[in-house]
C-alpha positions, 0 to 999 in steps of 0.5 A: 629423469635419466640416470647419469653414468659415472666416468670411466672406472668411477663406479660409485660404491653403493650407499650403506644399506642402499639396494641394487637394481638390475635392468635390461638396457634398451637400444638407443632408438627404443630408449629415446622413444619410450623415454619421451613418452615417460617424461610426458606422462610419468609424474615428475616427482616420481620419475627417478629413472629413464625408460627401462625394463626392470629385471630385479628390484632391491638386491642387497648392497652386500651382494654388489661384487657377486652381482657385478660378476654375474652381470659380466658373465651373462653379458658375454651372450648374444643380445636377446631379441624382443618385441614391444608387443602391446600396452599393459594396464597397471591399474593406476598406470600404463606400460608397454608389454615386452615379449622376449622369451630369450630375456625371460630365460636369461632372467630365470638363470640369473634368478637361480644364481641369485637365489636367497638374495632376491625380493619376493616380488622378483620371485613372481613370474616375470612380466617384462614391460617398460613403465611410461606412467604410474601412480596416477588416477585410473581414468588418466591411465585409461585415457593414455592407454586409449591414446597410445593404442590408437596408433600402436605398432609393435617394435622389434629390437635387441636388448643392448645390455644389462644395467646395474643401478645404485640408489643414492637416496633420491635417484637410481644412478647408473653404476655400469652397463654390461653390454651384450656381445657385439653391443656398445 
């Protein structure tokens, strides 16, 4: 499922107690390609968001204004370069590994500014990736990794922006994309 965007100036407020999610938004061609693979292999009952690169999980809704300000500030930068560099074995899932020293550096600066708000799992070393399958049997994950690995080729791109998503109780809903300088 792909997150739906609200209309202009209709960013819904976070649900009371609902977490915020920050993503690095993929450009259209990479998004279409990865999302098609994700829709085919991700368990449909768990697929609550289109293909994405998660930067921070579950920020508190009380930080909404601060997070929006930071994303607006950081999005004034040039879009970070990245490469889909290979496959990542998630044990019970599969992801595409994303190499992007510039995004890792941006993430580190954001983490410093969000100190005290981020969850423990976001304080661990960042492993940028696009999950295309999760919560499946190990054999199914290994089969998909063999299938995708047979004709894998690296893909270079620039991230298009930073995304802010809000949990509505069923799905992550796109609240706003903060495009990087020169992006739409």
